[in-house]
Residue, then its C-alpha position, 0 to 999 in steps of 0.5 A: m708095540k704098535i702105536t696108532l695116532n688119530n686126532k683124539n690121542t695126538l697129545a697123548l702120543s706126543i707125551t709118551a714119545a718124549l718120555l721114551v728114549t727121545q735122544s735115540h728116536q726119530v723125530f718129525a721131518a714132515e707131517e701129513t694127515t690121510a683121508k681117514g684121519v691117521e696122521r703119518i709122519q716121515v722120520t729121518g733115515s726113512r722115506i716112508k710116512r709112518t704112524d709112529m715116531e720109532g723106527p729101526s735105525p738110531v737117530q739122535s735129536i737135538d731140538k731148539d730148546q737144547i741148542r738154546s740151553m747149550g749157548y752156542d751161536n755157531l753150529q760148528q761149536l755145537l756139533e763138535r761137542m757131540p760124542v758121535a763126532g770124531s776125527g775130521t770135524f774141523s772149524t775155523r781153528g787151524n783152517s786159515q790156510d790157502s789149501t782149505a776152506n777159510g772160515a768154514a767148518a764141517v762135521s765128521l760123524r764117527g771120525l770117518g771124515p766130512d766127506a763121509t757125512l751127508v748133511l741135509i737141510n729139510g731132508r734135501r742135499v745142498s751145494t758143497s763149499a766152493f773151497a775144499e778142506n785139506i785140498t780134497n774133502s768136499f763138504v757142506d759148510i755148517n757154519s752157513i746155517p743160521v742157528s736161530a733158524i733151526e727147529r731141530i738137528d737129527i743125527l742118523k747114526d748108521g749108513a743110509s746110502a740106500i736111502y739118500g745116496s752117496d756120502a751117507v757112509a758114517g751117517v746123516v746130519n739132517i737140519i730141520m729149519k723152523k717153519d710153522i711160525e706165528g707172530i714176531e720174535i726178536n733174539l739178541g745175544y752177546g758173549a765174550t771171553d774173560g781172557p783173551n780179547y774175543n767176542e761174539k754177537t747175534a741177532s735174529l728176527v723171526w716172523g710167521a703168519s697164516t690164513e685158512n689155506s697158506h703160511a709164510s715165515i721169514i727168518l733174518d739172522h746175523f752173527s759176528n765175532s772178533e778176531l782171536g789171534a795166536d799172539e793172545l794165547g801165550r804158550f799156545g801161540t808159539a811154534n816153539q813148544s820145546p820150553y813146554g816139553g814139545e818140538d821146535f816147529r819154527s820154520s827154516r825159512g827165517y828172518p834173517g835167512y841163509f845164503y849160498v856163498n861159493e855154493i856153500k850154505t851160509i847162515d846170515p851173520d846177524c841170525p840170533a843164537d837162539q834161532a840158529t841151527a846146527t845145520g845152518s838154518c835161521l829159525f822163524d816163529y810164525g805161530p804169533y802171526n796166525l789167527v786162531v779164530p778169524k774175524a767173521e760176519r754172517v748175514g742170512a735170510l730164510a723164507q718159506f711159503d706154502y699155499t694149498f689149493k681147493n683140490d688139496i694140492t699144496a705148493f711150497m717154496e723155500v729161499a735161503i741166502q747167506h753172506n759170510s765174510s771172514e779174514a784168514g792169514g798166516a806169517a810173512t811170505p816164506l821163500d826157499e831155494s826154488a824162488g831163484l833170488t840172487v844178491p849181486e856183489s854190487h849191493p850196498n849191504n852185501p856182507f859177502g863181497q860177491d854174488v850170492d844166492i838166497g836160500r831160505y828167507r822170509p821178508v817179515d818187514a812186508g807184513a803178515r799175509r792176510w786175505d779177505i773171504e767173501s762167501d755167498s750161498m743160495r738155495m731155492v726149493a719149489g714144489l707140489r705135494g698132495q694126496f691121492k686116496d691114502w697115497d702122499w706124493e711130491v715133486a720138487a726142483q732145487k737150485g743151490r750155489s756156494k760162491s767164495l772169493q778170497t782176495g789179498n791187497r798190497d798192504q796184506g803181505w803178498v810179496r812177488v819174487d820178480f818185484l823183489q828181485e828188481e828191488i834187490n838188484a837196484g840195491n833198494y831192498n836189503p835182505f840181510g840182518g833182518v832189518t826193516n826196509p822202507d815203506d815205499v820199497i815194501d809197496r814196490i815188492t807187494t801185489s794184490l791177488v784174487r782166488q775164486g771158487v763156486s759150486h752149483i747143484t741143480s736137482y729134480d725129485a719125485n716120490i710117492t709113499g702109501e699103503v700097498f696092502v694089509y697083512e694080518g691087520n697091519p698096513v704094508m707101507i712103501a716109498t719110491g722115487i727118482e732123482y736127478r742131480e747135476e753138480d760142478v765145482e771150480d776153484i781158481p787160484d790167482d794167476q800169479f800163483q800158477r806163474g810161480l811169482i808168489f811163494g808161501t801159499e798152498a794154492v789150490a786149483a780144481q775144476a770138475s762136474r758130474d751128473q747123476y740120477a737115481a731110483y729107490v724103493e723102500l718097504s715096511f713090512p709088519v711081519t707080526d704086530n711086534l715085528e717090523l721089517q724094513l727093506a730098501g734099495r737104491y740105484d745110482h748112476y754117475s757120469d764120471f765113474g759108473s753106477t752102484t746099487n745099495p741095499k739096506i735091511a732093518i728090523r724093529w721088534a717090540a720084544a716086550e712092553d718096555v723093551t724094543v730091539r732094533g737092527s740094521w745092515a746096509q751097503g753104502f758108497r761115497a763117490p769121489s769128490l769133485a776136488q779129488i777128481g778135478l784137482g789141479p797142481s795144488q800144494n801144502s806144507t808139512f814138517f818132516v826130516d829128510s832122512y835120505r839127505c841127512e844120512a848122506t850129508g849130515l845136513d838138514c837133520d831137523a824136522l823142516d817144512y817141505n812142500t807136497e804138490f797134489s793133483g787129482n785122479d779122474q780114474l778113481d772108483a767109488e768107495e764102498s761100505e758095509s755097516w751094521n747096528v744092533g741096539v736095544i731100547w728099554a723104557p721101564s717107566e714114563g720117566w726113564g729111557l735107556s738105549v744101547d747100540i753096537w755099531n760097525i762101518t767098514q770101508d773099501n776102496k778108500i780114496d786117500q793120499q798116496n802113503f807119504g812114507d812109501l812115496y818118500n822111501a821109493t823116490c826120495n833117495d834119487q837125485s834125478s827122481t821126477v817125483c821127488e824133486r830135489l835142487p841141484a846138489q852142492n859141493g859134490e854132495a849126493l842129494g840136493v835140498l828137497d824142493l817138491i814131492h809130487s803126489s796124487f789120490v788112489n783107491v788103496s786104503s780100507q778102514e773100519a770103525g766100530g763102537i758102542d753108543t749109549s743114551i740115558n734119559y730121566t725125567t721127574s717132577f717134584e711138587g713145589y720144586g719143578d721139573f728135572k730132566f737128565n740126559l747122557e750120550w756116551a760114545y765108546l770107540d772100540t776099533f778104528e783100523k786104517d791101512d792096517l794100522e789101529y788108531i784107537g787111542e792114538y792121536g785124535y782117536p780117544e776111545h771115550r767121549w760123552i756129554a751129560s745134561t741136566n735141565w731144571s725148570n720151575d715156573d718162570f726159572s730154568a737152568n741147565l748144566n752141561i758136562s762133556y768129556t774127551g778121553e785121552f789119547e796118545d801123542t805124536p803119531d810120527i814119533n821121529f817125524d820122518g813122514a811115516l806113521d809109527f805109532e804102533d811100534n813106538q810108545s809116546r806120551m799121553v795127551d790128557s783127557q779133558i772135562l768141560v762145564d757149561v752152565q745157563g740160567s734163564y728167566h721168563f719175565s713175561d710170556n713175551l720176554r725171556v733172558s738168559i745168562g750163561v758161561n761155557n767152559l766154566l772152569d776155564e780149562e786149557p787144552p791139554f798139552a800135545i806135542g802134535d803131528g807135525n802138520s797142522d798141530l804145531y802149537g802145543y794142542a790138538q786143534g781138531t779136538h780141543n778149543p783154546r778159547g777159554r771161559y766164555l760168558y754170554t747173555k741172550v734176550s728173547v722178546s716175542f709179539 
């Protein structure tokens, strides 16, 4: 079915399109009117300006009304509820360590990782976060985008490298900002949990004005949230989950600790019995010191301007700035044997009467480690657009920067080992018995620190789109363009980290840059009145790994008046992230069993926390992908819409960390290994304590994901009772294979996720009910915590499914005043219990899948002038 839009039937088409499968249709990204009066629109997933809204690729659109009805003031909270999101979506929960982007958040479509999801603002790339997630994953911090400034979010669900280039392997999240604003609108909001002491505050001001040939708009936004500490969450705030059926993940870097007396591992005599292990460690529960949601504040401004000259050429500019501040932290500094600390015989508190070496110990009396993070992002776009006959053209330049500063003060728990050794030698600091040392001594062993990160993007683009010729009465459309982009990233840890003076931090160092140019062409060919063929191709050249060419083929067939079939096939790629290329020696910590030492000595047979040091690899190749999607849309009446899409994505040359199990098995049974470093063996033992494992990144793994997306929409009206809308988005994950392991139904990969929304409106009243579901999945991917994934050979318990219910009601007191109240997680559902993965999930639930915040009540007021 071909739909032609002109000035007389614009309203009719808008109503018809809204009643069709709105969640699966492309929506405006830009609008132009040709000299013939036919309106053309550019949709997400295509560069061609079309005369209809429905293209051959599946797009889920979330408009500002839906965003408002869900009650979230944080883009991360909104997107993690979407069924299309999967494993790898991360938030402020559980990312408050040095190795990741503190206080930031990202979205991972299809579970392929945040670096396989391209995030755009108004169709253009933006600078990545200065601090990578989990050391290596570059991403756009979605929490730097103010929710109040968003007009719509388009989620393109198929591969789009032929259209947008790198990173669009799993899809695209295109965030469209509000633009055509008239007047002033003020929005205020406040919400809080009714359990833990946690709250969020929001405020925004939206202003816009127009003249005959110009328009200007400014959006000011403020968001803040209080701190939610793990100590407020009861059983979800402790690393010792054994009372609840889980593992004891307390740290072997204890308080008190253990020592080496005559080279024999000796536990502190004052270690409490419930902290002592059979292998001589004194455990410490770091869980209550962590921050589940760090305190944060974000202030942003977005200004957009355009001016149309007499020759119908329009100049446009967009300026966005955002300042984020947050706090992150962990427990007191963990020390181990590699710190080289000793206690002389002359120390007044030495209970052993001779010189001893400190093994694993934690100066808890110095306080929990805390650091402050300041992040500033800036984005400016300027350009010209116009029309030449029926051809639309645009040229633009963009400059973006993301800058982050992480600082810690002397009163925030940062202990320097050389200062600590001096105070021990002087007999001032007592490391025995878990005592609290005097404040003046603590002041002399602590220090200040700073970590700095910055990333830049500079880009230029030019494109043109229009009608090439007419084929059997239908226009053949084309879009072509060129792009140039420069990117760089730098992450500099404090010098004290690099000199080995501060322990217990997963310090990251990275520096890399690249430039890239590209050319693309896209063709829309109407084979018949009912069949459209879309062809696209893109050539990219990168300065650091070479070039790549990626095609896409898609079709849209109106098989009947109420049935449309669509399909697409595409190749894609993801360039190695700048962090993966330029990473300096950077450490993180994981719990596992040192089985070689356990077998050789009978010691350290518990899962303990060990460090792995990663370095970048500048010889990495780009990841390559192939994706396809086949779908059908059925709209039997004006109020009904149904779409079903079957999809598949295969990645080759997947960049990943070296397989830990293989690395451990190959190198860690050798005392002299330079890859798996051990401390000197004691008392004739064959293997010493494991100190550090060196690793890097390689193109070794492949992964394949596939499933079915279903969208159902229904709209109806009852005279005297108002309008009703129903929407269901359901994602079924049929396969997710990585390194020859099938992850479906395994840890963090539920088969089923859905969200159902119901909206009712009658005169000045409206109400919304949202129900979201996350399916069950198997627990403990490494069932014996030996560092090797073994879930295919072992059956673990299941992590239960979860249903969350959100409600909201609104009332328009006048045309200018709207008040809303709502509750998220109405039934106060706790996260289902999970033993965890021994890495980030140590507190009895899966942090990347479930939220421990509990019931959240809020109110919002909107006033317009």
